[in-house]
C-alpha positions in Angstrom: 42.5 35.0 -33.0 42.9 31.8 -35.5 44.9 30.6 -33.4 42.4 30.5 -29.5 39.6 29.2 -31.5 41.1 25.9 -32.9 42.7 25.3 -29.4 39.1 25.7 -28.8 38.3 22.9 -31.2 40.5 21.0 -30.0 40.0 20.9 -26.3 35.8 20.8 -26.6 36.1 18.2 -29.3 38.6 15.3 -27.0 36.3 16.3 -24.2 33.0 15.5 -26.0 34.4 12.1 -27.3 35.8 11.9 -23.5 31.6 13.1 -22.5 30.9 10.1 -25.0 33.5 7.3 -23.7 32.2 7.7 -19.9 28.6 8.1 -20.5 28.7 4.3 -22.7 30.5 3.0 -20.2 28.0 4.0 -17.2 24.8 2.7 -19.6 27.4 -0.7 -19.4 26.4 -0.5 -15.9 22.6 1.1 -16.0 21.2 -0.6 -18.1 21.8 -3.9 -17.5 20.6 -3.0 -12.9 18.3 -1.3 -14.5 16.7 -3.8 -16.7 16.9 -6.6 -14.1 15.4 -4.7 -11.2 12.4 -3.3 -13.5 12.1 -7.3 -14.3 12.2 -8.6 -10.3 9.3 -5.4 -8.9 7.1 -7.5 -12.4 7.4 -10.7 -10.6 5.8 -11.2 -6.8 9.9 -11.8 -5.6 9.7 -8.2 -4.4 7.2 -8.6 -2.5 7.2 -11.0 -0.6 10.4 -10.1 0.1 8.1 -6.8 0.9 6.1 -8.8 3.6 8.8 -10.5 5.2 10.4 -7.2 6.3 7.6 -5.6 6.4 7.4 -5.9 10.7 10.6 -3.9 10.8 9.0 -1.2 9.9 6.9 -1.0 12.5 10.4 0.5 14.8 9.7 2.9 12.5 6.6 3.8 13.2 5.2 3.0 9.1 2.4 0.4 8.4 4.2 -2.7 6.9 3.8 -1.9 3.2 5.9 1.0 3.4 9.0 -1.7 3.9 7.4 -1.8 -0.3 8.6 2.0 -0.3 12.1 1.2 0.5 13.0 -1.7 -1.0 11.4 0.0 -4.6 13.7 2.9 -3.5 16.4 0.7 -2.2 16.3 -1.7 -5.7 14.8 0.8 -8.5 15.6 4.3 -7.5 14.5 6.9 -5.3 11.4 7.7 -7.4 10.3 4.6 -8.0 10.4 4.2 -3.5 8.5 7.6 -4.1 5.2 5.9 -6.3 4.0 4.1 -3.7 4.7 6.7 -0.5 0.6 8.0 -1.9 -0.6 5.2 -1.6 0.1 4.2 1.5 -2.7 6.6 3.1 0.8 7.7 5.1 0.4 10.4 7.9 3.2 13.3 6.9 5.1 12.0 10.1 5.5 8.7 8.8 6.0 10.6 5.2 9.1 12.1 6.2 10.6 8.9 8.5 10.4 7.3 4.4 11.8 10.4 2.4 14.7 10.8 5.8 15.4 6.8 4.8 15.3 7.3 1.2 17.4 10.2 0.9 20.1 8.7 2.3 20.1 4.8 1.2 18.5 4.9 -2.7 19.2 3.6 -5.6 21.6 1.0 -3.8 22.6 -1.4 -6.5 22.6 1.0 -9.6 25.2 3.7 -7.0 27.2 0.7 -5.9 27.9 -1.3 -9.3 29.9 2.3 -10.3 31.3 2.5 -7.8 32.4 -0.6 -7.7 33.0 -0.3 -11.2 35.0 3.3 -9.8 37.5 0.8 -7.2 35.9 2.4 -4.3 34.6 1.3 -1.2 31.9 0.2 -2.4 30.7 -2.2 0.4 31.6 -0.1 2.8 29.6 3.1 1.1 27.0 0.5 0.7 26.7 0.0 4.6 27.3 3.3 6.0 23.8 4.0 3.6 21.6 2.0 4.5 23.0 1.5 8.8 22.8 6.1 8.2 19.1 5.0 6.8 18.3 3.3 9.5 19.2 5.8 12.6 18.1 8.9 10.8 14.7 6.3 10.1 14.8 5.6 14.0 15.7 9.2 15.5 13.2 11.1 13.2 10.4 8.6 14.4 10.9 8.8 18.3 10.4 12.8 17.9 
């Protein structure tokens, strides 16, 4: 019985060490990205960019201001995008259209940096998520 307890203790110790190393490795990516995006969100740069792409939101039957929710959802995280929605005065169909797009394509900066670190086809995945969000947004807006 003592031998089993010792083996279990060693496995848990090794798993804990690997978990801490993985956490530290991810934080080296997450913290700088979040910090940079947060600082940019305090400047007018994201708002100017949102105004620039706002006409494209008309294809989704969304008001121009909803571009800000999509941009924040992609550059910061899904919660930032969702936090903008109540202030836009959207109807239920518009909220659903925007939510579908955000669910497919969100946190692109953070998730792409993690995929880059994992040495995957990060640009292909980024492009696929953006294209699918656009396609699904167009389809749902037409229903």
